C-alpha positions in Angstrom: -109.3 -72.6 -6.0 -107.5 -70.9 -3.8 -109.0 -69.0 -0.8 -109.0 -65.4 -1.1 -108.7 -65.0 2.3 -105.4 -67.1 2.4 -104.3 -66.6 -1.1 -101.4 -64.0 -1.9 -103.3 -61.3 -3.4 -104.4 -59.5 -0.3 -100.6 -59.6 0.5 -99.6 -58.7 -2.8 -101.9 -55.6 -2.7 -100.7 -54.6 0.8 -96.9 -54.2 -0.3 -98.1 -52.2 -3.3 -99.5 -49.8 -0.9 -96.5 -49.8 1.3 -94.2 -49.0 -2.0 -96.7 -46.2 -2.9 -96.8 -44.6 0.8 -93.0 -44.7 1.3 -93.2 -47.1 4.5 -89.8 -48.2 6.4 -88.5 -51.4 5.2 -89.5 -52.8 8.9 -93.2 -52.5 7.9 -92.7 -55.1 4.4 -91.6 -57.7 6.7 -94.7 -57.5 8.7 -97.1 -58.8 5.4 -95.1 -62.2 5.4 -95.8 -62.2 9.3 -99.6 -61.7 9.2 -99.9 -64.3 6.3 -98.2 -67.0 8.4 -100.7 -66.2 11.3 -103.8 -66.5 9.0 -102.4 -70.0 8.1 -101.6 -69.5 4.5 -100.2 -72.4 2.6 -96.5 -72.9 2.1 -96.9 -72.0 -1.4 -98.6 -69.1 -0.8 -96.0 -68.0 1.9 -93.2 -68.7 -0.6 -95.1 -66.4 -3.3 -95.4 -63.8 -0.7 -91.7 -64.1 0.5 -90.6 -63.4 -3.3 -93.1 -60.7 -3.3 -91.6 -58.9 -0.7 -88.1 -59.3 -1.6 -88.9 -57.8 -4.8 -90.8 -55.0 -3.3 -87.7 -54.2 -0.9 -85.8 -54.2 -4.2 -88.2 -51.7 -5.7 -88.6 -49.6 -2.2 -84.4 -49.5 -1.9 -84.5 -48.6 -5.8 -87.0 -45.6 -5.0 -85.1 -44.5 -2.1 -82.0 -44.2 -3.7 -83.9 -42.4 -6.8 -85.3 -39.9 -4.0 -81.8 -39.7 -2.3 -80.2 -38.8 -5.8 -82.7 -36.1 -6.7 -82.5 -34.7 -3.1 -78.5 -34.4 -3.9 -79.3 -33.2 -7.4 -81.6 -30.6 -6.5 -78.8 -29.6 -3.6 -76.1 -29.5 -6.4 -78.7 -27.5 -8.7 -79.4 -25.0 -6.1 -75.4 -24.6 -5.4 -74.7 -24.0 -8.8 -77.4 -21.2 -8.9 -76.0 -19.5 -5.9 -72.6 -19.5 -7.9 -74.1 -18.3 -11.1 -76.1 -15.6 -8.8 -72.5 -14.3 -7.7 -73.7 -14.2 -4.1 -71.3 -13.2 -1.4 -68.8 -15.7 -0.8 -69.4 -16.3 2.8 -73.3 -16.9 2.1 -72.6 -19.2 -0.9 -69.7 -21.2 1.6 -72.4 -21.3 4.4 -75.1 -22.8 2.0 -72.7 -25.5 0.9 -71.7 -26.4 4.5 -75.2 -26.6 5.3 -76.3 -28.6 2.5 -73.3 -31.3 3.0 -74.4 -31.8 6.6 -78.2 -32.1 5.4 -77.7 -34.6 2.6 -75.1 -36.7 4.6 -77.4 -36.5 7.7 -74.3 -35.8 9.7 -73.8 -33.5 13.1 -71.8 -31.1 11.8 -70.0 -30.1 8.6 -67.1 -27.5 8.3 -64.7 -26.0 5.7 -61.1 -24.7 6.3 -59.0 -22.5 4.4 -55.3 -21.9 4.5 -53.9 -18.8 6.0 -50.8 -17.8 4.0 -49.8 -14.9 6.1 -49.8 -17.1 9.3 -48.8 -20.5 7.4 -51.7 -22.6 8.7 -55.6 -23.2 8.5 -58.2 -21.7 10.1 -62.2 -22.7 10.3 -63.8 -20.2 7.8 -67.5 -21.9 7.7 -69.1 -24.5 10.1 -72.6 -25.8 10.6 -73.9 -27.4 13.8 -70.8 -26.9 15.9 -71.7 -25.7 19.6 -68.2 -25.4 20.7 -66.2 -21.9 20.9 -62.8 -23.7 20.8 -63.6 -26.0 18.0 -64.8 -23.0 16.0 -62.0 -21.1 16.7 -59.4 -24.0 16.0 -56.1 -23.3 13.9 -54.5 -26.4 12.4 -50.8 -26.2 11.2 -49.9 -27.6 7.9 -49.9 -31.5 7.8 -51.5 -31.9 11.3 -54.8 -33.8 11.5 -57.0 -35.1 9.1 -57.5 -32.2 7.1 -53.5 -32.0 7.0 -53.5 -35.3 5.3 -56.2 -34.4 3.1 -54.5 -31.4 2.2 -51.0 -33.1 1.9 -52.3 -36.2 -0.8 -55.2 -34.4 -2.5 -57.4 -37.3 -1.5 -60.5 -37.8 0.7 -60.2 -39.5 3.8 -62.6 -40.8 6.1 -62.5 -42.2 9.9 -65.1 -43.9 12.0 -63.4 -42.9 14.9 -61.1 -40.1 14.7 -59.5 -40.4 18.3 -58.3 -43.9 17.6 -57.1 -43.7 14.1 -53.2 -43.5 13.3 -53.1 -42.8 9.9 -52.7 -38.9 10.6 -50.6 -37.1 12.8 -52.5 -36.0 16.1 -51.9 -32.9 18.2 -52.9 -31.7 21.5 -54.7 -28.6 19.9 -56.7 -30.4 17.8 -57.6 -33.3 19.8 -58.8 -30.9 22.6 -61.1 -29.2 19.8 -62.3 -32.6 18.5 -63.0 -33.7 22.1 -64.8 -30.4 23.0 -67.1 -30.6 19.9 -67.7 -34.2 20.7 -66.8 -35.7 17.1 -66.2 -39.1 16.5 -66.6 -40.2 12.9 -65.1 -37.5 10.2 -64.5 -37.6 6.4 -62.9 -34.9 4.7 -62.5 -34.1 1.0 -59.8 -31.5 -0.9 -61.2 -28.6 -2.7 -59.1 -28.6 -5.7 -58.2 -26.0 -8.3 -56.0 -26.7 -11.1 -54.9 -29.6 -9.0 -53.7 -27.7 -6.1 -55.6 -28.0 -2.8 -57.2 -24.7 -1.6 -59.1 -26.1 1.1 -60.8 -28.9 2.8 -64.8 -29.6 3.3 -65.5 -31.7 6.2 -68.6 -33.8 7.7 -68.5 -35.6 11.1 -71.1 -37.2 13.6 -70.7 -37.4 17.1 -70.9 -41.4 17.0 -68.9 -43.8 15.2 -70.1 -44.1 11.4 -68.9 -45.6 8.3 -69.4 -43.6 5.4 -70.4 -44.8 1.9 -68.8 -44.1 -1.5 -72.0 -42.1 -2.4 -71.3 -39.8 0.4 -67.8 -39.3 -0.4 -68.8 -38.7 -4.2 -71.4 -36.3 -2.8 -69.0 -34.6 -0.6 -66.5 -34.2 -3.4 -68.8 -32.6 -5.6 -70.2 -29.9 -3.0 -66.4 -29.3 -2.5 -65.9 -28.6 -6.5 -68.8 -26.2 -5.8 -66.9 -24.5 -2.9 -63.7 -24.4 -4.9 -65.7 -22.7 -7.8 -67.1 -20.2 -5.4 -63.6 -19.7 -4.2 -62.1 -18.9 -7.3 -65.0 -17.1 -8.6 -64.7 -14.9 -5.6 -61.1 -14.3 -6.0 -61.4 -13.4 -9.8 -63.9 -11.2 -9.0 -61.8 -9.7 -6.2 -59.0 -9.5 -9.0 -61.2 -7.7 -11.4 -62.7 -5.1 -8.8 -59.0 -4.5 -8.0 -58.0 -4.2 -11.6 -61.0 -1.9 -12.0 -59.9 0.3 -9.0 -56.4 0.5 -10.5 -58.1 1.5 -14.1 -59.9 4.1 -12.3 -57.1 5.4 -10.4 -55.0 5.4 -13.3 -57.7 6.9 -15.3 -57.9 9.7 -12.7 -53.7 10.0 -12.4 -54.1 10.4 -16.4 -56.8 12.8 -15.9 -55.2 15.0 -13.2 -51.8 14.6 -15.5 -53.6 16.1 -18.3 -55.1 18.8 -16.4 -51.6 19.9 -15.0 -50.2 19.5 -18.5 -52.9 21.8 -19.5 -52.4 24.7 -16.7 -48.4 24.1 -17.2 -49.3 25.3 -20.8 -51.4 28.1 -19.7 -48.9 28.9 -17.3 -45.9 29.1 -19.6 -48.2 31.1 -22.2 -48.8 33.4 -19.5 -45.6 34.0 -18.6 -44.4 34.2 -21.9 -46.8 36.5 -22.7 -45.7 38.9 -19.5 -42.1 38.8 -20.5 -42.6 39.9 -24.1 -44.9 42.8 -22.7 -42.1 44.1 -20.6 -44.1 43.1 -17.4 -42.4 43.8 -13.8 -41.8 41.4 -11.2 -45.0 41.9 -9.4 -47.0 41.2 -12.2 -45.5 37.8 -12.7 -45.9 37.3 -9.0 -49.6 37.9 -9.4 -50.1 35.8 -12.4 -47.9 32.8 -10.9 -50.3 33.5 -7.7 -53.6 33.2 -9.9 -52.2 30.3 -11.6 -51.2 28.1 -8.4 -54.0 29.6 -6.3 -51.4 30.7 -3.6 -49.8 33.7 -2.2 -46.5 34.8 -3.9 -43.7 37.0 -2.3 -40.6 37.6 -4.4 -37.6 38.7 -1.8 -34.4 40.5 -2.7 -30.9 38.8 -1.7 -31.3 40.8 1.7 -35.1 39.5 2.1 -36.9 42.8 1.2 -40.0 42.3 -0.6 -40.0 43.3 -4.2 -43.4 42.0 -4.6 -45.8 40.4 -2.1 -45.3 40.6 1.6 -42.2 39.6 3.6 -41.8 36.1 4.7 -40.7 34.8 8.1 -37.3 35.0 8.8 -36.7 31.8 10.7 -35.0 29.2 8.6 -35.8 31.1 5.7 -31.7 31.4 4.8 -31.3 27.9 5.3 -34.3 27.0 2.6 -32.9 29.3 0.4 -29.4 27.5 0.7 -30.8 24.2 0.3 -32.8 25.4 -2.8 -29.5 26.6 -4.5 -28.0 23.0 -3.7 -30.8 21.2 -5.0 -31.7 23.6 -7.9 -35.3 22.7 -6.9 -37.7 24.4 -5.0 -38.2 23.0 -1.2 -40.7 23.2 1.5 -40.2 26.0 4.2 -42.9 24.9 7.0 -46.2 25.4 5.5 -44.7 27.4 2.5 -42.1 26.7 -0.7 -39.2 28.5 -1.3 -37.5 28.5 -4.5 -34.1 30.5 -5.1 -33.9 32.8 -7.9 -30.6 32.4 -9.6 -28.6 33.6 -12.5 -25.9 30.5 -12.9 -24.8 30.4 -9.3 -25.3 34.1 -8.6 -28.3 34.7 -6.2 -31.1 37.4 -7.6 -33.8 36.8 -4.9 -36.5 34.2 -3.5 -39.9 33.2 -4.6 -42.1 32.3 -1.7 -45.4 30.4 -2.2 -47.8 30.4 0.8 -51.1 28.6 1.0 -50.2 25.6 -1.2 -48.4 23.2 1.5 -49.2 20.3 -1.1 -47.6 20.9 -4.6 -47.7 18.1 -7.4 -45.2 18.0 -9.7 -46.8 20.0 -12.4 -47.4 22.7 -10.3 -43.9 22.5 -8.6 -42.2 22.7 -11.9 -44.5 26.0 -12.8 -43.4 27.4 -9.4 -39.8 26.5 -10.4 -40.2 28.0 -14.1 -41.6 31.2 -12.3 -38.5 31.7 -10.5 -36.4 31.1 -13.8 -38.7 34.1 -15.8 -38.4 36.3 -12.5 -34.6 35.7 -12.5 -34.9 37.0 -16.4 -36.8 40.2 -15.4 -34.1 41.2 -12.4 -31.1 40.5 -14.7 -32.9 42.8 -17.5 -34.1 44.9 -14.9 -30.2 45.3 -13.4 -28.7 45.7 -16.7 -31.1 48.6 -17.3 -30.7 50.1 -14.0 -26.6 49.7 -14.4 -26.8 51.6 -17.9 -28.9 54.4 -16.2 -27.0 54.1 -13.0 -23.9 55.2 -15.0 -25.5 58.0 -16.8 -27.1 59.2 -13.5 -23.9 58.9 -11.6 -22.3 61.2 -14.3 -25.1 63.5 -13.5 -24.5 63.3 -9.9 -21.0 63.9 -10.4 -21.4 66.8 -12.1 -24.3 68.3 -9.7 -21.6 67.7 -6.6 -18.5 69.3 -8.5 -20.0 72.3 -10.4 -23.5 72.8 -9.2 -23.5 76.9 -10.1 -22.2 76.3 -13.4 -25.4 75.0 -15.3 -28.1 74.5 -12.8 -30.9 75.0 -15.3 -29.2 72.5 -17.4 -28.3 69.9 -15.0 -32.4 70.2 -13.8 -32.9 69.6 -17.3 -30.5 66.5 -17.4 -32.2 65.0 -14.3 -35.7 65.4 -16.1 -34.8 63.6 -18.9 -33.3 60.4 -16.5 -36.7 60.6 -14.5 -34.6 62.7 -11.6 -36.4 66.0 -10.6 -33.8 67.9 -8.7 -36.2 70.8 -8.1 -38.4 68.4 -5.6 -36.8 67.7 -2.2 -34.2 65.2 -1.8 -32.0 63.7 1.1 -28.3 63.6 0.3 -26.5 60.4 1.7 -22.9 60.0 2.1 -21.7 56.4 2.8 -18.3 55.4 3.6 -17.0 51.9 4.8 -16.7 51.7 8.3 -12.6 51.2 8.4 -12.3 54.8 6.3 -10.1 56.6 5.9 -7.6 54.5 3.8 -10.4 51.7 3.1 -9.5 49.7 0.2 -11.0 50.7 -3.3 -12.3 47.1 -3.4 -14.6 47.9 -0.4 -15.7 51.0 -2.1 -16.5 49.2 -5.2 -18.7 46.7 -3.1 -20.3 49.3 -1.0 -21.1 51.2 -4.6 -22.6 47.9 -6.1 -24.5 47.2 -2.8 -25.9 51.0 -3.3 -26.9 50.0 -6.6 -29.1 47.0 -5.0 -30.5 49.4 -2.7 -31.5 51.7 -4.7 -32.8 49.1 -7.4 -36.3 49.9 -8.2 -36.6 53.1 -6.7 -36.3 57.0 -8.0 -32.9 57.5 -6.3 -29.5 57.4 -7.8 -26.0 56.9 -6.6 -22.3 56.8 -7.4 -18.9 56.9 -6.1 -17.6 60.1 -5.4 -13.8 60.6 -4.2 -13.6 58.8 -0.9 -17.3 58.1 -0.7 -20.5 56.6 -2.3 -23.2 59.4 -2.8 -27.0 58.4 -2.6 -29.5 61.4 -3.6 -33.3 59.7 -2.6 -36.6 61.9 -3.0 -37.1 63.0 0.6 -40.7 61.5 0.5 -39.7 58.3 -0.1 -36.7 57.5 1.8 -35.4 54.9 2.2 -36.1 53.7 -1.5 -39.6 51.8 -1.5 -40.1 52.7 2.2 -43.1 55.0 3.8 -42.2 58.2 5.7 -41.3 57.8 8.9 -43.6 58.0 12.2 -42.8 59.5 15.7 -39.8 61.0 16.8 -38.1 60.9 13.2 -41.0 62.7 11.4 -39.5 65.8 11.6 -36.2 64.5 10.9 -36.8 62.3 7.5 -32.9 62.6 6.9 -31.8 61.2 10.1 -34.6 58.5 9.4 -33.3 57.7 6.0 -29.5 57.8 7.0 -29.8 55.3 9.8 -32.2 52.7 7.4 -29.5 53.1 4.7 -26.6 52.2 6.9 -28.4 49.2 8.3 -29.3 47.8 4.9 -26.4 48.7 3.0 -24.2 47.0 5.9 -26.0 43.8 4.9 -25.8 44.1 1.1 -22.0 45.1 1.4 -20.9 42.6 4.2 -19.1 45.3 6.2 -20.5 48.2 8.6 -21.3 51.2 6.7 -21.2 54.7 8.1 -23.9 57.1 6.5 -24.4 60.7 6.9 -27.2 62.7 5.7 -27.5 66.6 5.1 -30.6 68.1 5.5 -33.3 67.9 2.6 -32.6 70.0 -0.2 -33.9 70.9 -3.9 -31.9 72.4 -6.5 -28.5 71.8 -7.6 -26.8 74.4 -5.6 -28.8 73.6 -2.1 -28.2 69.7 -2.8 -24.2 70.3 -3.1 -24.6 72.1 0.3 -26.4 68.9 1.4 -23.8 66.8 0.2 -21.2 68.9 2.1 -22.7 68.7 5.2 -23.6 65.1 4.9 -19.8 64.5 4.4 -19.1 66.7 7.7 -21.3 64.3 9.7 -19.9 61.4 8.4 -16.3 62.8 9.8 -18.0 63.6 12.9 -19.6 60.2 13.4 -15.9 58.5 12.7 -14.8 61.1 15.1 -17.2 60.4 17.9 -16.5 56.7 17.5 -20.1 55.8 16.3 -18.5 54.3 12.7 -21.4 51.9 11.5 -24.0 54.3 12.2 -26.4 56.4 10.4 -27.0 59.8 11.5 -28.1 63.3 10.4 -26.9 66.8 11.0 -29.6 67.9 13.3 -29.3 64.4 15.0 -26.0 65.3 16.3 -27.0 68.3 18.7 -25.0 71.2 18.9 -22.6 69.5 16.7 -25.1 69.8 14.0 -25.5 73.3 14.5 -21.9 73.9 14.3 -21.4 71.4 11.4 -24.3 72.1 9.5 -24.4 74.9 6.7 -27.8 76.2 7.9 -27.2 76.6 11.5 -30.5 75.6 12.4 -30.7 77.1 15.6 -34.4 77.3 16.2 -34.2 73.4 15.4 -31.9 73.0 17.8 -33.1 74.7 20.5 -36.6 73.4 19.9 -35.0 69.7 20.0 -33.2 70.4 23.3 -35.4 72.3 25.2 -39.0 71.6 23.6 -40.3 69.6 26.5 -39.4 72.4 29.1 -40.7 75.2 26.7 -44.0 73.3 26.0 -44.4 72.5 29.8 -43.7 76.3 30.6 -46.3 77.4 28.0 -49.0 75.4 29.1 -48.6 76.0 33.1 -46.9 79.0 33.3 -44.2 77.8 35.1 -40.4 79.1 35.0 -38.6 75.8 34.5 -36.4 77.1 31.7 -35.5 80.2 34.1 -34.8 77.8 36.9 -32.5 75.5 34.9 -30.5 78.7 33.1 -30.0 80.2 37.1 -29.2 76.5 38.2 -26.1 76.6 35.3 -25.3 80.2 36.0 -24.8 79.6 39.4 -22.2 76.6 38.9 -24.7 73.9 40.2 -25.4 75.6 43.4 -28.9 75.4 44.6 -28.8 77.8 47.4 -27.3 80.3 45.0 -29.5 79.4 42.5 -32.9 80.2 44.8 -31.3 83.8 45.5 -31.1 84.6 42.0 -34.7 83.4 41.7 -36.0 84.9 45.2 -37.6 81.6 45.8 -37.5 79.0 48.5 -34.5 76.0 48.3 -37.3 73.6 48.2 -39.0 75.4 45.1 -35.8 75.1 43.4 -35.4 71.1 44.0 -38.8 70.4 43.0 -38.6 72.7 39.7 -35.4 70.4 38.7 -36.8 67.4 39.6 -39.7 68.2 37.2 -36.8 69.0 34.5 -35.5 65.5 35.2 -38.9 64.2 34.7 -39.3 65.8 31.3 -35.9 65.4 29.8 -34.4 62.0 31.4 -32.4 61.3 34.3 -29.2 62.0 32.4 -29.8 65.7 31.9 -26.9 66.6 34.4 -24.3 64.7 33.2 -21.4 66.8 31.2 -22.2 65.8 27.4 -26.1 66.5 28.3 -25.5 69.4 30.3 -23.2 71.1 27.6 -25.9 70.8 25.1 -28.3 71.9 27.6 -26.3 75.1 28.4 -25.6 75.9 24.7 -29.2 75.7 23.7 -30.1 78.3 26.7 -27.4 80.7 25.5 -28.8 80.4 21.9 -32.1 81.1 23.3 -31.0 84.2 24.9 -29.2 85.3 21.8 -32.0 84.8 19.4 -34.3 86.7 21.6 -36.8 84.0 22.0 
């Protein structure tokens, strides 16, 4: 019988315990050594040796199974990461970390190509301690990674520094040296046969990588390629969804714009059919576009809304005419109102610095509707002006033939001759002998000037005559303030001269008679206005506008009414008021000064005062009347006013 203390049984039990506990390989050799120390027979030692060899095989198989189990677990975890659609950087970081753990290397890292820069860069690193290595960029074809990318095959080197199979560069070698790497393995990330990156594992000591390790790293690289492809697909999907959302927003906005355009078209059509006026169209378009609309005539005067800034407006209108579309003008939009190539006015839109195509087309359509309304109004106005012109011709030619009939005819045409009117007589500044074409142009300018007002105008003799209500002169304007308040005829004449010149394209002289009512009085006012025009021409003031009253003593001579009190008040008014308030004798002193031929000594004797008193009073006269009171033309008016005051008994 075999001695149980020297037999194989204890050794076999110990081998089984070592296998069960997962002991190290070196521990198995100790079993045979212990048996020899105990003096086991040779046959027993041989049996223990065979058992140890078999146990090592089992131990190696178990270790391979455990490693395979760990690899499979890592791969399953990676697959789970991919299935969970986590962030790309998180997935790639997990893959690189698992590659380092499973291969037992010091570092692992992944490089991706940079198509814009034309090289590759470090996307993810694990176990790296060198900043230089982490920021390393590799040119295509350089280093171990370049060889892997070119051949689409895995490569491993036990000592990177001495391996001559790939192209070394100073930059790459410096980064590898700074990290202290020696053994490196790199495998390609393949997608459809194309290399989209390289996965590396590296040790800081020489090492040979087994085929199993290469296969494992290739599997992890495949997962990384899938992660990159999935991320790209997700990015493409998100981009496509964003484009779809943008397209949907555009479609929705376009649909809303089309609907708004339809509403605008219907609204404008309804306004035209109902006989609306230009301000109605402007208000409707302003409401549709959410801005402020102004309609200007060809002279820049507002027909609706408030006037626009003149700076650069003419250039913007010219650009709109040339392009046939609306154009930007600062923060506003400008669109020319045209009938063919004939300008009728301008539309100005404020408060909408940005217009989409639909709103811009609506704005431009409003200009077409405005042009239609202006043409209709002009046609009606031309027809009315012809009839009113006949009335005006009869009024000026034979006012006393049938005053009641003329008044009735005017009432039927919307002109109340019983109300005070200002009669304006306009002539081209080159008259007399002005060509008939200039008078025709002036007549057309007068029609445009009176357009939309209650006034009438027509050619009469060598002039163009305008008849406008005294409380509405100039057309569409408000009454004068300040010095012109007492002389609306002067104000109307000055404004008419300026605007008619702008509309006609040449200087225009305008004379105005005093406001009058009734056919006979209006005819007399016309004669006074005609004399005023001739006086302006004689005085060298062609191209100006004035009333008889504004001409001073000439107005008294030229006017039918001989408004002596008005002339005296206008000329001596400041002195008369000062004397009345303060009890002074400025008017008497001035009269004595002129009567004595401008002699201070004789004037002081006439007034029985000291000469200094005369000087002080004349200084006050200069303050009240102005420094030119003693000049020939002004002194003539003053002396005439003083004489008329004495004659009137004032």
